[in-house]
N, C-alpha and C positions, 0 to 999 in steps of 0.2 A: 239152506245156502244156495244162492244163485251162482251158476258157473256159465261164463260166456266163452264159447269156443269159436275161433275164427280161422278160416283158411285164407290163402292168398286171394281168393275170389270174393270173399265177404267184405262188406263195407262196415268196418269197425265203428266208424263215426255214427252211422245210422243206428246200429245196435245199441250203442251207449246212449245216444239221444233218446231212443225209445225207452230205455230204462229210466232216464231222468224225467221224461214227460209223464211217466207213471209214478214219479216221486218214490222210487225204490232206492234202497241203499245198496250200492254195488260193492260186493265183497269177493275176494279171492279170484280176481279176473285171471283167467288162464288163456294166454295167447299163443297159439301154435304158429308163430311166424319167426323168420330170421330177424326181422326188424319190426318193432312195434312203435309207432309214432303217435304222439298225442297232438300233433300240430293242427289237427282240425277241431280240437276242443278248446274254445275260447275261455271257458270258465268252468272249472271242475273243483268245487269247494267241498263237496260232501263225501269225498272219498275217505273211508276210515277202515282200512283193511285190518282184519284180525291177524292175518299172517300172509302177507303178500310176498311171494318169492319169484324172481325171474327164473323160469324153468331152464333146465340144462340145455335144452335144444334151441333156446332163443339166444342169439349171439349179441345183439345190440338192442338196447331199449332207449329210445330217444324221446326227449321232452322238449317241445318248442312252444307249448301253450302254457297255461296256468295249472299247476299241479299242487294241491294242498293236502298233505298227508297228516290227518289230524291226530290220530292216537295209535296207529298200528305199528307193527314191526315189519320193516321192509329190508330184505336181504338181497345183496348182489353176490351171487355165488357163481364163480367161473364165467362171469358175464361183464358187459359194459353198460353202464348207465351214462348216456350222453345228453347233456342239457345244451341244446343248440341255441344259436343267436335268437334273442327274444324270449327264450324259455325261462320259466320261473318255477322252481321246485322248492316248496316250503315243508321241511320236516318238523313236525310237532310231536312225533312219537319216537321211534327208534329206527335208525338207518344204519345197517351193517354192511360193510364190504369185506369179503374174506380175502385170503392171501392171493387168490387168483382173480379177484374182482377189480374192476376199473371204473373210476368215476371221473368224467370229463366235464368241465365247465367251459363252454366256448365263449368267444368274444360277445359281449353284451348279453350274456346269460347270467342267471343268478341262482345260487344254491344257498338257502337259508336254513339254519338249524336252531330251533328253540326247544329241542328235546335232547336226544342222545345220538351223536354221530360217531361211529367207530370205524376207522379205516385200517385194515391190515393188508390192503393191496396197494393200488396206485391211485392217488387223487391228484389231478392236474387242473389248475385254473389257468386257462389260456386267455388272459385279458378279459375275464369276466369278473364276477363278484362272489366271494364266499364269506358268509356272515354267521358268526356263532353268537347268539343272543344272550342277554343277561339271564343267568340261571341255567343255561344249557351247558352241555359238556361235549367237547370234540376231542376224541382220543385217537392218536395215531401210533400204530406200531409197524406201519408199512412205509410208504413214501408219499410225502405231500410236496408238490412243487407249485408255488404261487407266482404266476407271471402277470397277475392283475391286481385286484384288491382283496385283501383278507382282513376282515375286521373281527376282533375277538372282544366281546363284552361279557363273556362267561368264563368258563374254564377250558383251557387248551393244554392237553397233556400229550407230549410227544416222546416216545421211546424209540422211534424209528428215524427216518430221514426227513428233515424239514428244510426245504430250500426256498428262500424268498428272493425273487428277481423283480418284484413289483413293489407294492406298498402294503406293509403289514402294520395294522393299528391294534394295539392292545390296551384296553381300559380296565381289565380285571386281572386275571391270573393266567400266565403262560409258564408251564413247567416243562423244561427240556432235559431228558436224560439220554437222548440219542445224539444224532449229529444234526446241528442246526447251522445252515450256511446262509448268510445274507449278502447279496450283491446289489440289492435295491435299497429300499428305505424302510426302516422300522421306527414306529412312533409308539412309545410306551408312556401311558399315564397311570398304569396300574402297577403290577409287579411281574417281573420276569425272573425266573429261577433256573439256573443252569447247573446240572450235575453231570452233564455229558460233555460234548465237544461243541462249543459255539465259536464259529468263525465269521468275523464281520469284515467283509470286503467292500461294504457300501457305507451307508450312513445310519447310525442308530441314535435317535433322539430320545433321551430318557428324562421324563419329568416326574417319574414315580420312583420305584426302587428296583435295582438290578442286583441280584445276588448270585455269587459263583461259588461252587464247591467242586467244579470239574476243571475243564480247560477252556479258557477264553482267549482267543487269538484275535487281536485287534490290528487289522491291516488297513482299515478305513478310518472313518471319523466317528467319534462318540461325542455327543454334545447334549446340552439340556441342563436343567436346574435340579435334577434328581440326585439320588445317592447311589453309590456303588459299595457293596460289602462283599468281602471274600473271607470265608471261614476255613476253607481248605482248597486244595487244588492249586492251579497256577494261572496267572494272568501274564500275557505277553503283549507288550505295547510296541508295535512296529511303526513308530511315528515318523520315520524318514521316508518320504515319497520316492518314487522311482528315479526322479531327477537328482536325488541325493541332496537337495537343498530345502525343499518345502517340508515343513513340519506339520503333520496332520495331528491335531491335538486330541487328547482324551480329556474331555471337559465334564466335570460334575461338581456340584457344590461341596459334596463331602465324599471322600474316599476312605473307607475303613478296611484295613488289612488286619483281620483278627486271626488269621492263620494262612497256611499255604505260602506260596512264593510269588514274587512279582519280578519280572525281567522287563527291560525296556530301553528303547531309544526314543528321542524326540521329547515330547512334553506331556505332563499331566497338569491340567489347569483346574485348581481347586485345592482345598485343604486336605492333606493326607495324614492319617493317623495309623501308625504301625503298632498294634497292640497284641502282637503274638505271631506275626509273620516274619518273612525274610524278604528284603528288598535289595535288588542288585541292578545297578545301571549296566546296560549292555545286554547281551544274551547269556544263556547258561554256559556258553563256551568261549565267549569273547568279551573284551572290554568295550566301553562306549560311554556316551553321555546321556543322562536323563535329567530333564529339568522339571521342577515343581513350581508352578506359578501360583503360589499360595503359601500356606504355612506347612511345616512338617513337624510332627510330634511322634517321638518313639518312647514307649514306656519300658519298664524293667524287663519285660519278656519279649520285646521286639529285637530284631537283628538287622543291622545294615552290613551287607557283605560286599567286599571290594575284591574284584578279580584282576590279577595281573597276568598277562600273557606275553609270549615272546613276539608274536606277530601282530596282535590287534590292540596293543596298548593296555590301558587299565580303566577301571570303572570310576566314573565321576558323577556324583549327584549334586546338581546345582539347584539350590532352593532360593527362589526369588521372593523371600518372605522371612518370617520368624521361624527359628529352629529351636525346639525343646528336646534335649537329648537325655536318654537313659539307655539301659539295655546293653546290647553287645555290638561291638565292632569286630567282625571276623575277616581275616585276611586269607585269601585263597590264591594260589599260584598255579598256572598251567605248565605243561611240559615245556622244558627248554628255557624257562625264565629263571633268572637268579638276581637277587638284590646285590647292589654294589655300593661301597662307601661313597658318600658325597651326593647320592641321589635324593631328590625331594619330589613328593607327589601331592598335588592338591586333590583330595578325595571328596571333600564336601564344602560347598560354598553356601554362604548365608548372608542375610541382611542384618539379622540380630541373632544372638546365641544365648541360650539359657541352659545350664546343666552341662553334663559331660557323660561319656560312655562309662558305665560301671564295670564292664568287662572288655578286655582287649586280648583277642586270641589270634594265633597264627599256627594252624595245624595242631600239633601236640604241645606247642609252646604257649604258655599262658603268661600274659603280661604281668609284670610287677609294677603296678601303677600304670604309668604311661610309657613304659619301656619293656620291650621284648628282646631277649637275647636269642638270636636265631642261629647261633653257631658260626663257625668259620671266622671268629673274631669280629662279628658284626652285631649291632643292635639296631632296632627300629624304635625311634622316638615318635610318640603321638603328640603333635603340637597343635594347640588351639591358638591360631594366629589372628588376633583381632585387628592387627594393622592392615591386613589384606583381606579380612573376612573369609578366611579359609581354615578348614581343618586339614592338617598336613601330616604325611608320614615322611620322616627324615631318617635316612640310613647313615650310620656312622660306625667307625671302628671302635672296638671296645677299649675304653680307657680304664686302667686298673684303679681301684680305690686306694686311698692313702694307707689303709691297713695292709693292702697287698704289697705296696711299695716297702713298707716297714718290714714285712716278712721276707721280702726278697733281699733287702739289705742285710737283715740279720743272717739269712742263709749264706749270703755272699761272704760276710765277715767270718762266719764259722768256717767256711771252706778255706779262706786265706789263712786262718789260724792253724788249721790242721796241716796245710801244706808246709808252713814255716816250721811247725813242730817236727814234722817228718824230716825236714832238712837238717835241723839242729841235732837230731838223733843220729 
């Protein structure tokens, strides 16, 4: 094994050039410098370290030329690997950064991975390029911040923090179980799976599949011709912009809610199927309006929940398409709210309606058909009003049944008879 040692007075470039002029394979290069720069090496293709580790006494390792690591294991332990402007680092082996390691990609620099890249420290792309090639794996358990271009054609697995302020393009598999925040642009033509916390404050264009079992908070715009599937967790659609007027749509060709909960304001553009989840217009604690610009289908295990509050109104789902109903309608009231006789609420709008709710619940009160007796002499009638294309809740006073009147009259007659009999005696 050849070992190259250099002090501040040595010319590293000359030493390496001499190695290459003799056509020797350079292995385990040990540099005793605070900064090791490859900026003088225009083409360095044959590097194939068996175990190259930046030593503990080297603080920064900079690459500004061409660096191709063909099959080795390269570890950044308590150090910084800096790819400066014009630098090109291609990992075909294994590149590991530990919890105290730092990987920096400067403007117009490039870090490519066609092997295995594992980050447990801090990886920052400052307007450069980070590419994870087909068949490669990029694993993050630390912090990745993309301020430039991040392209994933392989497998990207993040259980740490992933922040995109630039352009993230995924054409294969991106799995997030940590915290993924987007304030830039994400383009997906592969699959994105979220089991952690995904917060979208920018634009996400999905032309593939997007799956959620964690928390997906949509504050920006989701568009594209792909599909969205939720089997657990929660989706929060914050579709009303800061001006209170503009609606930022959540647009997908198909939205499948197979489990979990959906809360939202604004609009979902696409066909929505609720096959086991719960959908409520508004937030978890306040009423509001959510539009579906497409069809809405709810099967026997789906639930549409309507929240009534004292200060923020009630939930309204407006479907600008065909509605196919089954499953459960659940009524929920917040603190301070009370139904009153004579009130009427439009809870669901439609263009055409097929079917009806098979269950009608309000707290511990289960509906008898389309009527729930909520006590205090009040009932709630569930009305399918085809004249105005609305499903309505109508609150009314309890009207005794004919049998009840008969019993009351019989009781009154018996009472009169007993009084008269007592007087006669």
